[in-house]
C-alpha positions, 0 to 999 in steps of 0.5 A, spaced: 940 876 717 941 882 712 943 889 715 942 894 710 948 899 709 951 904 706 957 901 704 958 895 699 964 892 695 960 891 689 953 896 687 950 893 682 944 896 678 939 893 674 936 886 678 934 883 671 936 875 670 943 877 669 944 883 674 941 878 679 945 872 677 951 876 678 949 878 685 947 870 686 955 869 683 959 874 688 955 871 695 958 868 700 965 871 698 965 875 704 963 881 699 957 886 701 953 886 695 948 892 693 943 890 688 937 895 685 932 894 681 928 900 677 921 897 678 917 895 683 916 887 682 909 887 684 902 886 681 902 894 678 907 891 674 906 888 667 907 882 665 913 880 660 910 874 656 916 872 653 919 866 652 927 865 653 932 861 650 937 859 655 943 855 651 946 849 654 952 854 655 948 857 660 944 852 664 950 850 666 952 857 668 945 856 673 947 849 674 954 852 677 949 857 680 945 852 685 939 855 680 938 849 675 934 845 679 929 850 681 929 852 674 927 846 671 920 845 673 918 851 668 922 849 662 921 845 656 926 842 653 930 844 645 932 837 642 932 839 635 933 846 631 929 846 624 932 851 620 929 852 613 926 858 608 919 857 605 918 855 599 925 855 597 931 851 598 935 851 604 934 846 610 938 845 616 937 841 622 941 841 628 940 835 633 942 835 641 945 827 639 951 831 635 953 833 640 952 827 645 948 832 649 941 831 651 938 838 649 941 844 645 938 849 650 931 850 654 925 854 653 923 858 660 918 863 661 921 870 662 917 871 668 918 864 671 926 865 670 926 872 674 922 868 680 927 863 680 933 868 681 929 873 685 927 867 690 935 866 691 936 873 692 931 873 698 935 868 701 942 871 701 944 875 707 950 878 704 946 882 698 941 887 699 936 889 694 933 896 694 926 896 690 924 900 687 930 905 687 934 909 682 942 911 682 944 918 680 950 923 682 955 918 681 962 921 682 969 917 684 972 919 691 979 917 692 978 909 692 971 909 693 964 912 689 959 915 691 952 914 688 945 917 690 940 913 691 933 916 691 930 910 696 935 913 701 933 921 701 939 925 703 944 918 703 950 916 699 951 909 697 959 907 698 962 902 692 968 899 690 965 897 683 959 899 680 956 894 675 951 897 670 945 892 668 940 896 667 938 894 660 938 897 653 935 904 655 940 905 661 939 911 664 945 911 669 949 908 663 947 916 659 948 920 666 955 918 666 956 919 659 958 912 655 957 913 648 953 909 644 952 906 637 945 904 635 943 901 628 936 901 627 934 894 624 927 897 622 924 891 625 919 889 630 919 882 634 912 880 636 912 875 641 906 871 643 904 864 645 900 858 642 896 854 646 896 847 643 891 841 642 896 835 644 903 835 646 908 837 642 915 834 640 921 838 643 923 841 636 924 848 634 922 851 628 925 857 625 923 859 618 924 865 613 918 867 609 917 873 605 913 877 611 920 875 615 923 871 619 919 866 624 920 862 630 916 857 634 919 854 640 917 848 645 913 850 652 911 846 657 904 844 658 902 844 650 905 851 649 908 854 643 912 860 643 912 864 637 917 870 635 914 873 628 920 879 625 916 884 621 918 890 618 916 897 621 910 898 617 907 892 618 906 892 626 900 895 627 897 891 622 900 884 625 898 886 632 890 888 629 890 881 627 884 877 630 886 871 633 883 866 628 886 870 623 894 870 627 893 863 628 892 862 620 898 866 618 903 862 623 899 856 620 901 858 613 907 858 615 909 852 618 903 847 616 902 841 619 909 842 623 905 847 628 899 842 629 892 844 632 892 851 636 887 851 640 888 859 644 893 864 642 896 869 648 897 876 648 901 879 643 908 884 645 911 887 640 919 889 641 922 894 636 929 891 634 936 895 634 943 893 635 946 897 641 953 897 643 957 902 647 964 905 645 966 902 652 965 897 657 969 899 663 972 905 666 975 905 673 970 902 678 965 902 673 963 895 668 957 895 664 954 888 663 948 885 659 944 889 654 947 895 657 953 894 654 950 890 648 944 889 645 942 884 639 938 882 634 934 875 637 936 871 631 939 866 634 937 867 641 944 870 643 943 875 647 942 874 653 946 868 653 952 872 651 951 876 657 950 871 662 957 868 659 960 875 661 957 875 667 960 869 669 967 871 668 966 877 671 964 874 677 970 870 676 975 875 675 972 879 682 972 873 686 980 871 684 982 879 686 978 879 693 982 872 694 988 875 692 987 881 696 986 886 691 981 891 689 975 889 685 975 896 682 981 896 679 982 899 672 987 893 671 982 888 673 976 890 669 980 891 663 983 884 663 976 882 664 974 886 657 980 883 654 977 875 656 970 877 653 972 882 647 973 877 642 966 872 644 962 879 643 965 881 637 964 874 634 957 873 636 955 880 635 957 879 628 954 872 627 947 875 629 947 882 625 949 878 619 944 873 620 939 879 621 941 882 615 941 876 610 934 873 613 931 880 612 932 881 605 926 878 600 930 878 593 932 872 589 939 874 590 938 873 598 933 867 598 939 863 593 945 865 598 941 863 604 939 857 602 946 855 600 949 857 607 944 853 610 946 847 606 953 848 607 952 848 615 948 841 613 953 839 609 960 840 610 963 836 615 966 839 622 962 845 620 955 844 623 958 842 630 963 847 630 957 852 628 953 849 633 958 849 639 958 857 638 951 858 638 950 854 644 956 858 648 960 851 649 966 855 644 972 859 647 974 859 655 970 856 659 968 860 666 969 856 672 961 857 674 960 853 666 965 848 669 962 847 675 956 846 673 958 841 668 961 836 673 953 836 676 949 838 670 942 833 670 938 835 663 930 836 664 
């Protein structure tokens, strides 16, 4: 039975996939965990129509958390990825068999991902969920943080460690004075879902066009998820297209590979900005997920990078607690930061460089893209190294990944 308290070992602000997964990872370790959600999770909240690409590494993490079997029925495998340029040189095919795995990753509706993790949270006696709730008035008091919570008027929540996982527009991050570097791409990702007439293959297509990159992802129940990246000045025009005209535009990019489209789902627009904080840890405070870094969606690296951050942070915290150490101590948090810094920087550099290169619509950029794509396809060993990085399999594996690998069952 859950007992609501005002004192916690770990207080997590933000119950999205990263923050909620951290609560799951820390459960059953004798810790008192508080989890706050800014918006009520009910029918009044607009549905999230995005599709999420979970890399193979992230699937191993969820298997380590005991959640993969719950997610698997809602997923569609990505057996291969085809990268090309419309009407120009450059073609690359990444196949799961290149790394002797069943799938490069799995596509899951964002809403389903949240539902699965949320259902697990409801089962955990040592995790208290405050929803809706906002935290403010954070101040350090001896060996604890004192935090105000609007769901508990007049009360103060105490915690040894505050994890801010609220997202790219984190209000708590702003209140605490964390400096954020922002670099707008002057692009917007438009997402929608296509309902197909026939069963599709498990291929993901990524094609650069004169109007911007377009990604076509597998989905369950004869669906395909689409992500169109367009310039800011094109957003209104694309959002106002009729369904028939939108289908025709997408069809012109992929041709026969698309298949026959029956209907198209609602569209959502997501402005793209690279954001990075200048410090991810302070004494008793950690920034996690999009509150720490928010990436361009090219290569589907953002959430997958954050899940790896989450898994290693959970590992550092549980090891500290088992050793009788303070989970909010600055030296522990700096150690976590050091272990993740290289992977974060490499991933940010990759996505930022790729986003800018694939956005340029000039002959020289087209040639350079083609040469880079062909090099990945044909240079021995380069493709496998590239694949291991984008699938989250390079560098140090958190224990959750190792645990998941031992028992992972492909979908």
